[in-house]
N, C-alpha and C positions, 0 to 999 in steps of 0.2 A: 776669308771666305766662308759665311753660313749661305746652308743651302736647306730651306726650313717648308718650304711649296709642300702640297699633296702630293703635287707631280712634279717628281724630280728630273732633270734632263740628264740622263745616264751618259748621253752621248758627250755632255759638252763638262762634267765634272772635272777637275783636275784633281792632284795627287795637293796633300794641305786643307781639301774642302770638308768643311762639317754639315752633316746633312741630315735630316730627322724628317721623314714623312711613311707614305703607305706603303706596301711592297704586296707582291705576290711572291709565296715562297713557290716556285718554281722548277725545284730541285732541293732533295733531303740526303744524302748520302753518312752513312756513320760507317765509322772507319774505327781502326786501334791501331799503338804504334807498337813498337818492335818489343815494347815491355810490355804491353798488352793491355795499358788504360786506353777505356774510350774517348771519343773526339769525335767533331762532326760538322761536316762542311755542308754548307747554304749554299744556294744560289736565287737571287730574289730580282724582279723587274715590274718594268711598268709598261704605257702605250710607248716610253722612247726605246727598252731596250732592257736587257738584262745583265747585270752584274756578280761578278761571286764573292760571297762573305769570307772572311780571313776566318782558320777554323778557330770552333770555339771547343778549348780543350776540356778536359774532365772538371775541374774544378767550376766551372760556369756552364753546364749541360741544362742544369736546371732553367737556365734563360732562355731556352728555346724550348721549352715544355708548349706542346702545342701546336709548335708551328710545320705541321707535316704540308707536304706538297700540296699544293692549291688555296693553302690557305690565306688571307690579308692580314698582314702584320703591321704594326708600326716599330719603325726603325729608326733606333738615333746611334749615330758611329761618325767614323773620321775618312777619307778616300785616302786609302793609300797603297802602296805596290807591292808586285813579285815576279819574281822571276818564273816562267815557264819556257823549258827548251830555249834558253838564251832572249827569250822575248820578254820586254815588262811588260805588265799588265797590271788593269788597277782595280781595287777590289774595297770593300767596306768593313773597318774594325770596329766590328759592335762593342758600343761601351757600356750598352745598360739592355736589361732585360727586355724581349722583345714582348710587344703586349698585339695579341692573337684580338682582330678585332670580330664581331660578332656577324653572322651572316647575312641577319637580316638590315644591316648598314650600311652595305656594299653592292654593286652592280660588278661582277667577277669583268664581264666586257669591257671593263673602262680601263682596267691594267692592261688589256692585250693593243698591239700595234694594229694601226687600225689607216686605211686611204681616206678616212675622214667623211665628209657630205661623197654622196652615193649617186645625187639627182642627176646632174649634167651627164656620167655617163649612162645612166639609164634611160635619158631621155636621144642620148645617140645611137645607144641600141634598138632603141625603139624605132628611130627613123630608119633603120635601117632595114628592121622588121616590115614597115609598112611601103616600102620602097621595094621588096621584092616583087618583081612582076606573075611569078608563076604563081596562081592559087595554090597550087599544089604543096611547091616548096616552103609559102608562108604557112601552111596549116600542118608542116611537120613541125615547124619551129614553135610554132604556137603552142602545139603541145605540151611544150615547156613554158617560153616565154611570157606566155597571155596567164600564167595559172600566177597566182596572188602567192599560194605558199609556197611555190618553184622559189618564184623569186625573195621573198626573205629569206628561204634557205641559201638561198644561191649569194647571195650579197654578205653575209656573214662566214661564207666559207671561204678560206686562204688558198692560196693557190696552190700553197704545200706546205706541209709541214719541217719541223726541226730547221729552220734558220735558213731553209733554200730560198726560191726565188718567190717572189709575192706573198711570202710569210708573214700576211697579216689580215685583218677583218677586212673583207672586200677586196682582198688581194686577188681574187678567183675572177670577180667583177672587171678589176685593171687588165689582169689578164687578159681576159675575152675580150676587151675594148682592144688592146693591140694588136692580138692575134686576128681579129677581125678587119683592123683597119689595114694591117701589112696587108694580108691574103686579097683584101678587096683591091687595091690597088694592082697587087701582084696577079689578080685575075682578069684586070682591066688590061694590062701591058703585055700581056701574054695571049690574049684573046681564048681565055679561058670560058667556058661559062659561071658566070658573076651572081647569079642567083645560088646554085650549087654550092659554090665557093665560101659565101657568106653565111649560109646554112650549115656547114660544113663546119667553121671557123666558134660560130655561136653554141654550136652541139660537143663541138670535140671532149673537153672537158665535165661535161653535166655529171658523170660519176666520182667528180669529189664531191659533190653532198651528201655523198653516201659513203664513202671512202675516209672523208676527215671528221674529226670530233675537235671541240673544245671540250677539254678536262683537263684536268689540277694545274690549273693557271697556264696553260699553253694547248696548242694546235699539237692532237695526234691522230695517227692511223684507229679507224674503226676495226674490230674483229676482220667484218669482211673487206677491208678496203687491205688490211694485209694480207688475207686469203687470195683476192682476186685481182685489185692494183684497179684503178681509175678508170682504165682503159675499157677493160670487160666489163666494170660494171657501169659503164655509161651505153657499152655495146645492148644490156640487159635492160635498162632503163628504159630506151627507145622501143623494146622490141616489145615490152610490156605495155608503152603507152599507143605505140601502134594495134597490138592484139586491143586491149580496150577498146578504142575509136574504131574499130570492126565488129566487135558486137554490139557496139548500140549507134551504127549507121554505116552509113556506105565508105569502103576503103577508100582509107586518105590519098593513097598510091597503090604501083602495084607492088610485089614481093619484090623486083628484079629492082625498084627504085630505091624501093626500104635497103636493099641490100647493098647499095649504092653509096648511101650516107652512112650509113655503119659502119661499110668500107673505110671512112674517114674518118671514123671514130677509132677504129682501130687499126689505124695505121698511118698515126697521126706522130707517132714518137720513133717511127722511120726503120726499124730492126726490130729485131727479137730481142738483142742485148739490152735494149732498151727498154721494153716492155711492152712492144707491137707484135700483136703473134704474126701481122701479116706487114709487108709493105708497100707504099703506096704503090699502086696501079693504074692510078688517073692523073691526069694533071691536074683538078682541083685537089685530089689529095695532096697530091706532091707537094704544092701551095699552100695547102694548109699546116703539112708538117714541118715546110722551111718557116713558118709566121710563129709559127709554137717554139721551136727553135731561136727565132730570131727576138722574141717578147722575152722569154727565159732568161738566154744567154745576157743580154744588151742589161736587164735588170741586176743578173750578178754581179756585171762592171759597177754598172750604176752604184749599188749598194756598197759595194764595198770599196768604193773611191769616198764614200762620203762616211766612213767607217774609220774613226781619228785610230780605232787599233793599228789598223793596218798600217800608216804612218808614226810609228811612236819616234822614231828619230825626231822627226820636223822637216827630213825630208822631202821633197818632192815625189819620186820615186817610193813607192810600199818598201815596207823594210823584207817584207818574204814574199811569197807568193798563196794570196790568198786564199783558203779552201774552195769558197765559191766558183774561182775562175782558175785555178792550178796554173797566172804567168804573176807578174811585176804588170803592177799599173803606174800608171804616171799619171797625178795632178798636174794638166796644163797649165801654165800662168798668164799665156797669151791672153790678152784682150783682144777678141776680133769685133767687138760689136764698136770697138774708136777708132776705126778708118776712116 
């Protein structure tokens, strides 16, 4: 079977496929054999996923000249397999020199996984903002979500780097939608302050726009993100925005009211070992914490179920415990829609 489209579905390829297409180099590792001979290991990806390349041995190292991490290359090869820890994985065995494409011929964002069109999610979020009855709370939310520059940053930011939950362009936007939807329903059920809960859910991860970046063909932490973490950065961002608003006009809210929303941001990971300097102390903070957990964990299960690598044997139960879930999963074959 020949796959020669410019964007090859890396989740759909099978052993024996011939591939020819453009990929981003997401990892380049130079190593030596026990005999001291150099060889090279590459990982490539596109918007559908990532895949390892078979080792490039010493006699063919020139095939990868210029193929540095973050470069866009044209790859010609075959889908083969290898064993890692008793698990069979797919790889591309390269059969021709890689052709490095000039940077002005491509948009790096096209090679990253993406949630796709963001219009419907933004429309939903803007409706939630408009329905906030408290002018004070709406004004705090609008410090960010009424700012066009922030919105552009926000919709490009992943929910997490390194293949964790919502690790794609727009992933943070999708995660925020899920958290806000879950938290809003929970707040109504538990008779919490709905406006405050919505505000906390919308703002809980704003720090990720400064904590994560697009670099070398993937999502990575910024230096600030690595040193401080997105929870603390989000607290700082709200504090800066509030201070700026205070200097330019009438204060939006009291310091104590600001602290209550900042508390939701700081406590949304639930405990110190998971990155929160404080535990949730209010009903609204507790709701946002568990809504955040539900969105993240459900996405881990959702994407692990969709990953054929976890079901290489063809059985409905995963071969091993996917790293994102820490437990085996079952692909249900029941068709509940045919009752």
